Kinemage of the C-alpha trace (Angstrom):
@kinemage 1
@onewidth
@group {chain A} dominant
@subgroup {mainchain}
@vectorlist {calphas} color= white
{ca met a 1} P -92.164 -42.169 1.208
{ca ala a 2} L -93.467 -38.729 0.255
{ca arg a 3} L -95.679 -38.674 -2.842
{ca his a 4} L -93.873 -35.723 -4.386
{ca ile a 5} L -90.205 -35.223 -5.095
{ca ser a 6} L -88.541 -32.608 -2.898
{ca ile a 7} L -85.067 -31.116 -3.018
{ca glu a 8} L -84.106 -33.366 -0.081
{ca his a 9} L -84.430 -36.413 -2.342
{ca gly a 10} L -81.265 -35.283 -4.102
{ca glu a 11} L -79.077 -34.532 -1.094
{ca gly a 12} L -77.573 -37.962 -0.498
{ca gly a 13} L -79.174 -38.509 2.913
{ca glu a 14} L -81.986 -40.697 4.208
{ca met a 15} L -84.539 -39.499 1.631
{ca thr a 16} L -82.150 -40.238 -1.244
{ca his a 17} L -81.565 -43.701 0.220
{ca glu a 18} L -85.319 -44.330 0.454
{ca leu a 19} L -85.891 -43.106 -3.112
{ca ile a 20} L -83.260 -45.478 -4.492
{ca arg a 21} L -84.330 -48.433 -2.341
{ca asp a 22} L -88.104 -48.049 -2.625
{ca leu a 23} L -88.380 -46.965 -6.259
{ca phe a 24} L -85.335 -47.568 -8.454
{ca val a 25} L -84.157 -50.848 -6.922
{ca lys a 26} L -87.789 -51.975 -6.663
{ca tyr a 27} L -88.232 -51.738 -10.436
{ca phe a 28} L -84.681 -52.132 -11.768
{ca gly a 29} L -83.291 -54.601 -9.223
{ca his a 30} L -79.500 -54.947 -9.029
{ca ala a 31} L -79.281 -54.443 -5.266
{ca glu a 32} L -75.795 -56.018 -5.084
{ca glu a 33} L -74.355 -53.692 -7.737
{ca ala a 34} L -75.860 -50.755 -5.808
{ca lys a 35} L -73.367 -51.396 -2.996
{ca phe a 36} L -70.586 -49.814 -5.046
{ca asp a 37} L -70.208 -46.510 -6.896
{ca ala a 38} L -70.001 -48.400 -10.193
{ca ala a 39} L -71.523 -51.662 -11.364
{ca val a 40} L -68.835 -54.339 -11.788
{ca leu a 41} L -69.763 -56.626 -14.674
{ca asp a 42} L -68.314 -59.885 -15.989
{ca leu a 43} L -67.949 -59.920 -19.773
{ca pro a 44} L -66.364 -62.625 -21.944
{ca gly a 45} L -62.630 -62.358 -21.292
{ca ser a 46} L -62.750 -59.300 -19.041
{ca arg a 47} L -64.290 -57.608 -16.036
{ca ile a 48} L -65.442 -54.010 -16.342
{ca ala a 49} L -66.923 -51.282 -14.182
{ca phe a 50} L -69.635 -48.967 -15.483
{ca thr a 51} L -71.023 -45.833 -13.832
{ca thr a 52} L -73.043 -42.712 -14.604
{ca asp a 53} L -73.589 -39.403 -12.833
{ca thr a 54} L -75.349 -36.095 -13.485
{ca phe a 55} L -73.926 -32.776 -12.298
{ca thr a 56} L -76.151 -29.785 -11.531
{ca val a 57} L -73.919 -27.769 -9.200
{ca lys a 58} L -74.911 -24.169 -8.504
{ca pro a 59} L -73.039 -21.985 -9.363
{ca pro a 60} L -71.194 -23.738 -12.234
{ca phe a 61} L -67.940 -21.864 -11.443
{ca phe a 62} L -66.309 -21.830 -7.998
{ca ser a 63} L -62.865 -21.502 -6.438
{ca gly a 64} L -60.540 -24.137 -7.852
{ca gly a 65} L -62.905 -25.606 -10.408
{ca asn a 66} L -66.160 -25.702 -12.316
{ca ile a 67} L -68.925 -28.108 -13.233
{ca gly a 68} L -66.863 -29.619 -16.057
{ca lys a 69} L -63.855 -30.522 -13.926
{ca leu a 70} L -66.254 -31.856 -11.302
{ca ala a 71} L -68.048 -34.080 -13.831
{ca val a 72} L -64.887 -35.733 -15.120
{ca ala a 73} L -63.216 -36.140 -11.728
{ca gly a 74} L -66.402 -37.420 -10.119
{ca thr a 75} L -66.953 -40.127 -12.725
{ca val a 76} L -63.284 -41.155 -12.753
{ca asn a 77} L -63.435 -41.465 -8.972
{ca asp a 78} L -66.568 -43.621 -8.999
{ca leu a 79} L -64.761 -46.068 -11.276
{ca ala a 80} L -61.517 -45.966 -9.307
{ca val a 81} L -63.098 -46.610 -5.890
{ca ser a 82} L -64.921 -49.584 -7.409
{ca gly a 83} L -61.587 -51.215 -8.189
{ca ala a 84} L -61.259 -50.239 -11.843
{ca glu a 85} L -58.782 -48.447 -14.061
{ca pro a 86} L -60.857 -45.672 -15.708
{ca leu a 87} L -60.665 -45.747 -19.508
{ca tyr a 88} L -63.541 -44.049 -21.325
{ca leu a 89} L -66.155 -41.390 -20.584
{ca ser a 90} L -69.239 -40.026 -22.298
{ca ala a 91} L -70.431 -36.444 -21.836
{ca gly a 92} L -74.017 -35.263 -22.235
{ca phe a 93} L -74.825 -31.550 -21.986
{ca val a 94} L -78.088 -29.769 -21.244
{ca leu a 95} L -77.470 -26.110 -22.132
{ca glu a 96} L -79.803 -23.254 -21.291
{ca glu a 97} L -80.482 -20.705 -23.984
{ca gly a 98} L -78.337 -17.626 -23.285
{ca leu a 99} L -75.358 -19.470 -21.770
{ca ser a 100} L -72.140 -17.640 -22.632
{ca phe a 101} L -70.138 -19.465 -25.284
{ca asp a 102} L -66.949 -18.388 -23.516
{ca asp a 103} L -68.181 -19.992 -20.288
{ca leu a 104} L -69.038 -23.185 -22.139
{ca glu a 105} L -65.590 -23.274 -23.706
{ca arg a 106} L -63.945 -22.845 -20.290
{ca ile a 107} L -65.981 -25.754 -18.965
{ca val a 108} L -65.193 -28.032 -21.898
{ca ala a 109} L -61.483 -27.135 -21.776
{ca ser a 110} L -61.350 -28.005 -18.068
{ca met a 111} L -62.979 -31.359 -18.820
{ca ala a 112} L -60.294 -32.143 -21.385
{ca glu a 113} L -57.559 -31.115 -18.958
{ca glu a 114} L -58.921 -33.244 -16.110
{ca ala a 115} L -59.373 -36.250 -18.398
{ca ser a 116} L -55.770 -36.006 -19.590
{ca lys a 117} L -54.481 -36.053 -15.985
{ca thr a 118} L -55.876 -39.553 -15.500
{ca gly a 119} L -55.464 -40.803 -19.050
{ca val a 120} L -59.163 -41.291 -19.756
{ca arg a 121} L -60.728 -40.373 -23.096
{ca ile a 122} L -64.064 -38.652 -23.648
{ca ile a 123} L -65.256 -40.572 -26.691
{ca thr a 124} L -68.986 -39.919 -27.122
{ca gly a 125} L -71.662 -37.503 -26.011
{ca asp a 126} L -74.839 -35.596 -26.652
{ca thr a 127} L -76.014 -31.966 -26.539
{ca lys a 128} L -79.459 -30.550 -25.878
{ca val a 129} L -80.440 -26.875 -25.662
{ca val a 130} L -83.520 -25.849 -23.661
{ca glu a 131} L -85.392 -22.560 -23.509
{ca lys a 132} L -84.230 -19.845 -21.121
{ca gly a 133} L -85.620 -20.569 -17.666
{ca ser a 134} L -85.856 -24.334 -18.252
{ca ala a 135} L -82.471 -25.135 -16.676
{ca asp a 136} L -79.777 -23.407 -14.647
{ca lys a 137} L -77.204 -22.524 -17.332
{ca ile a 138} L -75.720 -26.007 -17.736
{ca phe a 139} L -76.188 -29.576 -16.525
{ca ile a 140} L -73.722 -32.341 -17.448
{ca asn a 141} L -74.152 -36.117 -17.436
{ca thr a 142} L -71.043 -38.265 -17.615
{ca ser a 143} L -70.823 -42.041 -17.839
{ca gly a 144} L -67.638 -44.021 -17.472
{ca val a 145} L -66.198 -47.429 -18.274
{ca gly a 146} L -63.117 -48.986 -16.709
{ca val a 147} L -61.430 -52.363 -16.521
{ca val a 148} L -61.012 -54.358 -13.309
{ca his a 149} L -57.651 -56.044 -13.663
{ca pro a 150} L -57.060 -59.484 -12.097
{ca gly a 151} L -56.231 -59.025 -8.435
{ca trp a 152} L -57.862 -55.591 -8.258
{ca glu a 153} L -61.189 -56.858 -6.963
{ca leu a 154} L -62.366 -55.438 -3.662
{ca his a 155} L -63.202 -57.834 -0.828
{ca pro a 156} L -65.514 -56.153 1.675
{ca glu a 157} L -66.563 -59.592 2.878
{ca asp a 158} L -63.070 -59.875 4.405
{ca ile a 159} L -63.501 -56.814 6.645
{ca glu a 160} L -62.638 -57.837 10.189
{ca glu a 161} L -62.375 -56.328 13.634
{ca gly a 162} L -59.235 -54.207 13.936
{ca asp a 163} L -59.200 -53.001 10.322
{ca val a 164} L -58.534 -49.272 10.070
{ca val a 165} L -60.418 -46.474 8.309
{ca ile a 166} L -58.208 -43.993 6.434
{ca val a 167} L -59.100 -40.766 4.639
{ca asn a 168} L -56.629 -39.028 2.330
{ca gly a 169} L -57.160 -35.499 3.667
{ca thr a 170} L -59.383 -32.802 5.102
{ca ile a 171} L -63.135 -33.179 4.728
{ca gly a 172} L -65.842 -30.699 3.762
{ca asp a 173} L -63.679 -28.537 1.477
{ca his a 174} L -65.973 -28.779 -1.540
{ca gly a 175} L -69.109 -27.970 0.430
{ca val a 176} L -67.567 -24.803 1.864
{ca ala a 177} L -66.141 -23.776 -1.527
{ca ile a 178} L -69.671 -23.926 -2.974
{ca leu a 179} L -71.082 -21.957 -0.041
{ca ala a 180} L -68.446 -19.284 -0.592
{ca ala a 181} L -69.209 -19.112 -4.320
{ca arg a 182} L -72.879 -18.542 -3.475
{ca gly a 183} L -72.017 -15.760 -1.052
{ca glu a 184} L -73.713 -17.614 1.812
{ca leu a 185} L -70.857 -17.630 4.341
{ca gly a 186} L -71.071 -14.016 5.446
{ca val a 187} L -67.259 -13.932 5.469
{ca ala a 188} L -64.710 -13.950 2.666
{ca thr a 189} L -62.711 -17.112 1.946
{ca asp a 190} L -60.852 -18.359 -1.086
{ca leu a 191} L -60.870 -21.996 0.032
{ca pro a 192} L -60.805 -24.006 -3.220
{ca thr a 193} L -62.762 -27.131 -3.975
{ca asp a 194} L -60.858 -30.365 -3.416
{ca ser a 195} L -62.208 -31.701 -6.731
{ca thr a 196} L -59.601 -33.905 -8.393
{ca ser a 197} L -59.254 -37.297 -10.044
{ca leu a 198} L -58.181 -39.849 -7.443
{ca tyr a 199} L -57.115 -42.747 -9.663
{ca pro a 200} L -53.376 -41.903 -9.462
{ca leu a 201} L -53.559 -41.870 -5.655
{ca ile a 202} L -55.506 -45.131 -5.530
{ca arg a 203} L -53.070 -46.712 -8.003
{ca ala a 204} L -50.175 -45.694 -5.735
{ca val a 205} L -51.857 -47.423 -2.780
{ca arg a 206} L -52.370 -50.560 -4.875
{ca asp a 207} L -48.765 -50.503 -6.097
{ca ala a 208} L -47.625 -50.362 -2.459
{ca gly a 209} L -49.202 -53.791 -1.933
{ca val a 210} L -52.006 -52.621 0.343
{ca arg a 211} L -54.930 -55.010 0.696
{ca ile a 212} L -57.933 -52.745 0.152
{ca arg a 213} L -61.083 -54.227 1.691
{ca val a 214} L -63.333 -51.475 0.356
{ca met a 215} L -63.076 -47.808 -0.647
{ca arg a 216} L -65.523 -45.020 -1.434
{ca asp a 217} L -65.408 -41.331 -2.325
{ca pro a 218} L -67.558 -39.395 0.179
{ca thr a 219} L -69.351 -36.920 -2.099
{ca arg a 220} L -73.036 -36.047 -1.494
{ca gly a 221} L -73.886 -36.613 2.138
{ca gly a 222} L -70.230 -36.427 3.132
{ca leu a 223} L -68.023 -38.750 5.143
{ca ala a 224} L -70.748 -39.795 7.562
{ca thr a 225} L -73.257 -40.882 4.923
{ca thr a 226} L -70.616 -42.840 3.023
{ca leu a 227} L -69.510 -44.725 6.122
{ca val a 228} L -73.103 -45.397 7.189
{ca glu a 229} L -73.650 -46.989 3.773
{ca ile a 230} L -70.530 -49.140 4.131
{ca thr a 231} L -71.506 -50.341 7.605
{ca glu a 232} L -75.056 -51.186 6.534
{ca asp a 233} L -74.088 -52.789 3.218
{ca phe a 234} L -71.438 -55.062 4.726
{ca gly a 235} L -72.680 -55.586 8.288
{ca val a 236} L -69.836 -54.010 10.237
{ca ile a 237} L -69.498 -51.606 13.168
{ca val a 238} L -67.106 -48.712 12.610
{ca glu a 239} L -66.012 -46.300 15.324
{ca leu a 240} L -64.641 -42.907 14.275
{ca asp a 241} L -62.338 -40.795 16.414
{ca gln a 242} L -63.741 -37.263 16.234
{ca glu a 243} L -60.385 -35.678 17.108
{ca ala a 244} L -58.610 -37.559 14.306
{ca ile a 245} L -60.871 -36.313 11.494
{ca pro a 246} L -58.903 -33.630 9.593
{ca leu a 247} L -60.560 -30.249 8.981
{ca lys a 248} L -59.273 -27.007 7.518
{ca pro a 249} L -59.816 -23.911 9.714
{ca glu a 250} L -62.075 -22.425 7.018
{ca val a 251} L -64.356 -25.465 7.190
{ca glu a 252} L -64.473 -25.421 10.985
{ca gly a 253} L -65.284 -21.710 10.929
{ca ala a 254} L -68.025 -22.055 8.318
{ca cys a 255} L -69.640 -24.892 10.255
{ca glu a 256} L -69.619 -22.867 13.466
{ca ile a 257} L -71.143 -19.823 11.739
{ca leu a 258} L -73.878 -21.733 9.906
{ca gly a 259} L -74.501 -24.595 12.322
{ca leu a 260} L -73.391 -27.271 9.842
{ca asp a 261} L -71.906 -30.668 10.627
{ca pro a 262} L -68.659 -31.179 8.657
{ca leu a 263} L -69.231 -34.938 8.661
{ca phe a 264} L -72.096 -34.368 6.209
{ca leu a 265} L -70.416 -31.781 3.971
{ca ala a 266} L -69.615 -32.787 0.399
{ca asn a 267} L -66.147 -33.744 -0.803
{ca glu a 268} L -64.976 -34.210 -4.381
{ca gly a 269} L -61.337 -35.191 -3.896
{ca lys a 270} L -61.427 -37.559 -0.950
{ca val a 271} L -61.371 -41.326 -0.674
{ca val a 272} L -62.068 -43.473 2.385
{ca phe a 273} L -60.276 -46.810 2.651
{ca ile a 274} L -60.786 -49.740 4.976
{ca val a 275} L -57.575 -51.769 5.110
{ca pro a 276} L -56.018 -54.304 7.483
{ca glu a 277} L -54.170 -52.701 10.389
{ca ala a 278} L -50.972 -54.407 9.218
{ca asp a 279} L -51.170 -52.461 5.922
{ca ala a 280} L -51.995 -49.078 7.430
{ca glu a 281} L -48.480 -47.611 7.397
{ca lys a 282} L -47.906 -48.706 3.800
{ca ala a 283} L -51.169 -47.071 2.775
{ca leu a 284} L -50.392 -43.833 4.618
{ca ala a 285} L -46.880 -43.621 3.160
{ca ala a 286} L -48.171 -44.148 -0.385
{ca met a 287} L -50.825 -41.450 0.027
{ca arg a 288} L -48.628 -38.905 1.791
{ca ala a 289} L -46.116 -39.098 -1.058
{ca arg a 290} L -48.706 -37.418 -3.297
{ca glu a 291} L -50.139 -33.898 -3.057
{ca glu a 292} L -53.737 -35.136 -2.849
{ca gly a 293} L -52.830 -37.462 0.024
{ca arg a 294} L -50.415 -35.403 2.098
{ca asp a 295} L -52.921 -35.095 4.977
{ca ala a 296} L -53.887 -38.775 4.973
{ca thr a 297} L -54.696 -40.104 8.423
{ca ile a 298} L -56.370 -42.946 10.303
{ca ile a 299} L -59.766 -41.751 11.510
{ca gly a 300} L -61.340 -44.905 12.900
{ca arg a 301} L -61.484 -48.663 13.193
{ca val a 302} L -63.765 -51.600 12.651
{ca val a 303} L -64.828 -52.679 16.129
{ca gly a 304} L -67.207 -55.522 15.352
{ca arg a 305} L -69.921 -56.952 13.161
{ca ser a 306} L -73.664 -56.394 13.218
{ca glu a 307} L -76.324 -57.488 10.772
{ca glu a 308} L -77.686 -53.961 10.377
{ca gly a 309} L -74.291 -52.219 10.656
{ca lys a 310} L -73.483 -49.193 12.807
{ca leu a 311} L -71.374 -46.041 12.590
{ca leu a 312} L -70.237 -44.681 15.961
{ca leu a 313} L -68.450 -41.425 16.775
{ca arg a 314} L -66.153 -41.197 19.803
{ca ser a 315} L -65.945 -37.664 21.201
{ca pro a 316} L -62.818 -36.070 22.718
{ca val a 317} L -64.138 -36.903 26.206
{ca gly a 318} L -64.645 -40.566 25.324
{ca ser a 319} L -68.431 -40.694 24.922
{ca arg a 320} L -69.917 -42.491 21.912
{ca arg a 321} L -72.964 -41.767 19.810
{ca arg a 322} L -74.423 -43.453 16.768
{ca ile a 323} L -74.384 -41.576 13.452
{ca phe a 324} L -77.279 -41.985 11.029
{ca arg a 325} L -77.909 -40.664 7.547
{ca leu a 326} L -78.755 -36.985 7.427
{ca leu a 327} L -82.460 -36.196 7.661
{ca gly a 328} L -83.363 -33.150 5.595
{ca met a 329} L -80.567 -31.253 3.902
{ca gln a 330} L -77.536 -29.110 4.607
{ca leu a 331} L -76.617 -27.808 1.153
{ca pro a 332} L -78.681 -28.151 -2.039
{ca arg a 333} L -77.028 -28.843 -5.414
{ca ile a 334} L -73.397 -29.164 -4.429
{ca cys a 335} L -72.492 -31.545 -7.263
C-alpha cells in the first residue's frame, strides 16, 4: 500500500478496498459487518442497523439535486439495502468561511424535504466553520439508525446458482450529472442526478413477498465495483449480460467522448438485488409500479460458486471477460 494518501484512495476502487482492509479493518476489526453498507447489531429486544457517510461532492449543486439531498438519500439507502427501516439521522456540517447563507439554506431545506419523503427524522448534528481555503464550501457527514424487523434479515448465504441479478434502472446517471455540472463533458446536457431515497421501492419489493438474498446501492465505483464486492464477500460467480444493462443515451455518449466505462460510474438512486429466479417477475412488477423502478430489468445471473468470487461480463458476441475493481480513478469527488 502506498505510504501517502492519494485521491484514488477515495474513489471506491481497488485502492479504497486496500485502505479499508489493510488499515481500518486491521485496527478496528469488524470484518463481517463490513460486508454490508450498514452494521447490523443485536440489542436487547431489537435488531438495528447503523451507518455513517461523509459527502464532499464537487460542485455542491448539480442538475436534479445538491449535496444535502445526496447526504440524506445516501444514508437512507445504506440502511435500506442492509435490510432496515430507516428511522433517524444525524447531520454534521463543515462550512467554509464565505459560503453563501442562501446556498446553505437551500441545502438544508432539501435535506428536510428528502427526509420527509422516507419518514426519517434528522434529530441531532454538529456544525464547524473553517477558514476560507480550508474546505470546498461545504462537507456533510450523516449517520443513520434503522430497525431490522423480524423476517427482514438478508440471507446472502442462501445465494444459489440460477438466482438473478436485478437493477431498478439506468446506471451512471449521477456520474454524468456531476461531469456536466463541472463543465467537463464538452457538450450540453441537462441529465439530472438519479439521487433519491430507495426505501419506498425496497419496501414495495418486500411487500410483494420477494425473497431478497442480498441488495446493495452501487454508488462510488459503480455497478461493477458493487458486484465485485458481493461476489468476493459471499463466494459466488455472477455473469452479467452487457446488452441487458440499461443506459441513457446521454450516459453512453459521455462515456464514448471521455473514454469512461459506465459500469464504474457512480449512481445515487439505484439498487442491485439478487433474488431467486422464481421471484424475479414479482420483484420486477413491484419495482416497475414505481417511478424510481420503471426501468427495472434482469442484468445477470449467479452461475456458480467460487471461494474468491468472480464477476464476469458476457459481450453481445458471446465472449466473456472477468471484471475487477477499478484501478486508478474515473471521477474524483462524485459523492
